[in-house]
N, C-alpha and C positions, 0 to 999 in steps of 0.2 A: 540221836539220829535226826538229820535234817531232811525235810521233804521239799520238793520243788512245787511252786504254785502252778495250777493248771489254768490255761486260758480258755474260758467258756464264753459263748456268745452272750451279749447283753441285748435284750430285745425290748424296745419301747412299745408297750401295748396301748398307749394313749389314743391312737387312731381308732381302736376298737370301742372306745367309750362313747363315741358319737355315731349313732346309727343313721344319721341324716346327711352325712357328708359323703360325697363321691371321692373316695381316696383309693381307687382300685390299685394304683401302682404301689402305694404304701402298704395296703392290705396284702398284696401278693408278696411283697418283700417280707412281711411278718410271717406269712404262712410258710414261705420257703425257709426262713431262718429257723422256725420252730421244727419243721420237718427234718432239717439237717441236724439240729441239736439233739432231738429225741432219738434219731437213728444212730448217731455217733456216740453220744455221751449219756443220754437219758437225763441230763441236767443242763440247766441254763439259768441265766439271770433275767429278771424282768424289772422294768420300771414303768410307772404310770403317773399321770398328772394328779391322780386322786390320792397318791401316797407320797408324802414328803418327809424330809428329815425331821420336822417337828413331830410327825406321827411316830417315827422310830424312837425319838428321844422320850416321847410321852409314855409309850408302852414299856420301855426299859426302866424308866423311873418308877412306874407302877409295879413292875416286877421286883425291883430292888426294895421297894417298900414292903412287899409281902415277905420276901426272904429274910428281911432284917427283923422280923417279928420273933419274939421268944419261942422256943421250941414248943412249949405247952399250948401256945395259941395256934400254931400250925397243926400240931398233932390232934387238935380238937375236931378237925374235919378230915380224917384220913380216908383214902380210897380203901375199898374192901374187895376181897376176892369175889369172883362171880362174873367178871367181864365188863361191868358198867363202871367206867373210870371217871369219877368226879371227886375232886378234893385234893388233899395234900399227899404227895408221894415222898416219903423220907429217904434218907440214904440207904441204899440197898433194898428198897421196897419193889424194885422192878429191874429186870434184866432180860435181854434177848438171848442169853447164852449161859454158860457155866460161870462167866466172869462176874466180878463185883463191879457194878457201875457207880462210879463216885459222883453222884449228882443227886439233887432233889428237884422236885417239880410241883407245879400246881396245874391241875387239869380241869378244864371247864368246856362248855359247849353252847349250844343254842339256848337262848334265854326264853323259857316258856312263859307265855301269858298265863296268869293264875287261872283263867277260865278254860285254858287248853289242857287236854289230857294226853300224855305220852301214850303211844300205841305199840311200842316194841322194845326189845331189850337194850337197844343202844340209845333210846330216848329217855330223858328224865330230868329232874330238877338239878340245877347247879348247887354245889355245896358252898354257900357263902358263910354259913355259921354266923359268928359275931363280927366278921371282917368289916362289914359296912359301918358298924359302930366304932370300930377301932381305927380304920383307915379312911373313913368318910364315904359318902355316897358317890363322890366324883371318882373314887378309885374303881368302884364296881362299874360305873358308866364307862370309864376308860377301857376296861377289859371288854365290855360288850361292844363298844364302838369299834375296837380293834378287830374283834371277831367278824363283825359285819364287813369291815374293809377287806379282810382276807377272803371271805366268801365272794365278794365282788371281784377281786383279782382272780380267784380261781375260775369264776365265770368267764372272765375275759380270756383266760388261757384255754378254756374249753372251746370258746368261739374260734380262737386261733387254730386249735387242733382240728376242728371241723373243716376249716379252710385247707389246712395242710393235708388232711387225709381224704377230703372229698366225701365224707360221710356224716350222717347226723349222729350226734353224741348226747344232746341234751336230755333225751328220753332216759338215758342211763343214770342221769343225775337228779331226777325229780325227787325232791325231799331230801337230797343228800346233805343239805346244810343242817338239817335237824338231827342227823346221826354223826356228823363230823366232830372232831375233837381238836381243841387247842391246848397246847402245853406251854407253860412258862418254865424254862429250865435254868438252873444254876449249877454249873460244873465246878468241882473243886480240884485243885492241883494235887497230884500224887507224884511219887519219886520218879517213876518212869513206866513205860508200857509193861514191863515185865515185873513190876513190883507186886508184892503179894499182901493180902489181908491177913487177919488173925487166924483164918482157917486155911491158909496157903492157897487161897483163890486169887487168880490174876486180877489186877485192877485195870479199869478202863473207864473212859467217859461214857461211851455208848458202844456196845458190841457191834462188830460188822454185821450188817443186815441189809435187806431190801425192804421197802415199805409196802404194806399189804394193799393199800387202797388205790384210788384213781390218781390223785396228785398229792404231793406234799410241798407246802410252802414254808420256807425257813428264813427267819430274819436273824442275822448275826450281829453281836456286839462288835463295834469297830476296834481294830488293832489288837485283838486277842484271837489267835488262831486256834482251831480245834477240829472243825469239820474237814473230813478227808473223803476223797473219791477213789475207788479202785478202778484204774483204767490202764489198758495196755500192759497188764501184768505187774503193776506197781501202785503204791499209794501216792496220791497227790493232794496237796493242800487246796482247799476251796476258799480263797480269800474273801473276807467281808468287804462290802462296798456300801457306802452310805446311801440310805433310802432305796436300797436295791434288794429284791427278794430272790432267794434261790428257789427254783422250782425243780422238784424231782418227779419223774414219771414213776407211778406205782405199779405193783404187780398186776392189779386188775387191768390197767391201761395196756400194759405190755401184752397180757394174754388176749385182750380185746383186739389188738393189732397183729395178733399171731406172731408176736416176737419182733415185729419191725421196730417198735419203740422199746428201748432198753429200760428195764427197772434196775437202776444202778446199785451196786454194792457200795456201802459207805459206812463210816464210823466217826466217832468223836474221840480224840485223845487230848491229853493235857500237855501244855508246854512246861509243866513242872513248877511253875512259879505263880501263875495268875488264876484267879477265879474268872469264870466266863459265863455270860448270860446269852441266852438265845430264846426264840419262840419257834414252835413248830406247829403248823396247822395241817392235820391229816384230813384231807378232803375226800369224802367217801361217795361212792355211787349210791343209788337208792337201796334201802334196806332189803327190798325183795328181789334185787338183781341177782341173776345167776352168775356164778363164777365161770368165765369162759375157759373151757378145757380143750386143749389142742394136743395133737399127737406128740409134738415136740416140747410139751410143757416141761420146763426145767425144774428139777428138784433143788436147784441152787436158789430159787426164789423163796424168800422167807415164808410166804403164804403157804407153802407146801412142807415146811419144816415143823417138827414138834419142838418148840423152843423151851420146853422144860428139860430137854436133853439134847445136847449138841450133836449126838450121833444118829438121831432118828429123823425120818421124814414122814410125810403123809402119803407116801407112794401107794400104800395098800388101801388108802381111804379115798382115792380119787373117784371111784365109782360112787361113793356116798355123796360127793360134792355135786353130783348131778341132781340130787334131791334136796340139797340144802341151799338156802338163800345166802347171799353175801353177809347180811347183817347177823344172822344166827351164827355163821361160821366165824366171823370176826369177833363176836362176843366171846367165843371159846379161845380165840387167839389172845385176847387181852388177859384172859384168866391164866393162860400159859406163862405169861411173862411176869405175873405177880410173884413177889418174893416176900419173905417174912421180915427182911431187913436186919441190919446189924451195923456196928461201927467198923470203920476201916482204919 
């Protein structure tokens, strides 16, 4: 089945990088574009002068280096159940539904100074294991530099959102960079969307879902399609564009805006022929932030679904969310999508 590409706004955030220039006309244009994109699609593209094609090529080369390692090297640093996700995620080790997700990943986050101590369940040391000795110090530096670049771009988006909404948002994001998560993904081809694994489970790249957090920043490999957006009752391809980052509004942001901004349903499928690389940066609000609950909160948001079972939601638990902070709740969510893993 073929899908049509969707035309999403491309927003240049470069004017937001210079706080000393009077660019009121450009800033107003950025704010208006963000407001329209978030209200209509919940997804848009961004470019910035601080992120160039060489940066994209560099991180994908680092990603290929990792995924090319022998299985025993990758399996030496596995993620573990419990909600703190750092390390290698093998085939079938994670899924947002009953489906088998035909992908592997490496998960990392904020690089803690040895003298700093994590203070909550989403903070902790990255699992580098012996990778620095195998791939070199520059490989680790590449990943950390890329993390910092995505944090900076997320900050620019937040600045644009503040202008678009006319409200202050930075207080929701204090310390968010220390609990956010970066994923390097490698997706494998499978026969088709309806193909089944050895236990008759449907295969997919990434199950249809919305993202739980504040923002998600996605970088896609050129010329290999996979990411899709559900819009106007059908699935659309979200094409890759060189040195351009896809920004998704998350469930937290949608709830914070009382549903004005859409947290979009999306998925990843295979073209049946090609491997595909991407990076996904889950930008979170502060660990202690409260999850905004509104009367019209939709159970279609993944943050309210029990993702250990496709048929359940957290509808009966919403009162509990009044007493639980974002970080504690999201730790449980990561534990829900952990799977034991198997071959497809």
